[in-house]
C-alpha positions in Angstrom: 85.1 8.7 -38.7 88.8 8.9 -38.7 89.2 5.6 -37.4 87.3 3.8 -39.8 89.1 6.3 -42.4 92.7 4.7 -41.8 91.9 2.0 -40.5 88.9 0.5 -42.8 87.1 -2.1 -41.6 88.3 -6.6 -41.0 89.9 -6.2 -37.5 88.5 -7.1 -34.2 86.4 -4.9 -31.8 89.6 -4.6 -29.4 91.6 -2.6 -32.0 88.9 -0.1 -33.0 88.4 0.8 -29.5 92.7 1.5 -28.8 92.4 3.2 -31.8 89.3 5.3 -30.4 90.6 6.3 -27.3 93.8 7.4 -29.4 92.0 9.9 -31.5 89.8 11.0 -28.4 93.1 11.6 -26.3 94.6 14.0 -29.8 91.0 15.3 -29.7 91.1 16.6 -26.2 87.7 14.8 -25.3 88.1 13.4 -21.6 86.8 10.1 -21.7 87.1 6.8 -19.3 87.2 3.1 -20.7 85.9 0.1 -19.6 83.3 1.8 -17.2 81.9 -1.1 -14.8 78.4 -1.1 -15.2 76.9 -3.4 -12.7 73.3 -4.7 -12.8 70.9 -5.6 -9.9 67.9 -7.9 -10.2 65.2 -6.8 -6.7 68.0 -5.5 -5.4 70.9 -8.1 -6.1 73.9 -7.9 -8.2 73.7 -9.7 -11.2 76.8 -11.4 -12.8 79.2 -8.3 -14.1 80.1 -5.8 -14.2 79.6 -5.7 -17.5 81.8 -2.7 -18.9 80.9 0.4 -21.3 83.6 0.9 -23.8 83.3 4.6 -23.4 81.8 7.0 -21.4 82.9 10.9 -22.4 82.4 13.9 -20.9 81.4 11.8 -18.0 77.7 11.4 -20.0 77.9 10.1 -23.0 78.4 6.1 -23.7 80.5 4.9 -26.8 80.0 1.8 -27.9 82.3 0.0 -30.4 81.1 -2.9 -32.9 82.7 -4.5 -35.6 80.1 -6.0 -37.5 78.4 -6.2 -41.1 75.5 -4.1 -39.5 74.3 -3.2 -35.7 71.0 -4.3 -35.2 68.0 -4.3 -32.7 70.5 -6.2 -29.8 73.3 -3.8 -30.1 70.8 -1.2 -29.9 69.0 -2.8 -26.9 72.8 -3.4 -25.2 73.3 0.4 -24.8 69.7 1.5 -23.9 70.1 -0.8 -20.7 73.7 0.5 -20.4 71.4 3.6 -20.0 69.1 2.7 -18.0 71.6 1.1 -15.3 73.1 4.2 -15.0 72.7 7.7 -14.9 73.6 8.4 -18.3 71.1 9.7 -21.4 72.9 9.8 -24.4 74.9 7.0 -26.0 76.2 6.7 -29.6 76.8 3.4 -30.8 79.2 3.1 -33.8 80.2 0.2 -36.1 83.3 0.1 -38.0 82.7 -3.5 -39.6 80.9 -2.3 -42.7 82.5 -0.3 -45.7 81.3 2.9 -44.0 81.2 4.1 -40.6 77.4 3.2 -39.2 76.6 5.2 -36.4 73.5 5.4 -34.5 72.6 8.6 -31.5 70.1 6.8 -28.4 68.7 8.9 -25.8 66.9 7.4 -23.0 63.4 9.6 -22.4 
């Protein structure tokens, strides 16, 4: 919330990711950035690796967007990241609106 409050909307996703990394460090939250997510089909790797924006505490996927609103494709992307990893919980953040938009996603 602090990142959105201080920067507002209108920047590229990369700016929000950089600011979020600073905020996570200042809050003492352990994270990895741009974590590779390899997708395979019938045991064969597909194009990639895809990159997860952040994995916090080695167990929570955090994906940042900067759009007018997040929708089903954004949620599907994050759910697919969970399905492709051993992780079960994700936070989808959208900095593009007038207020911070977020969704907590859990893979059953």
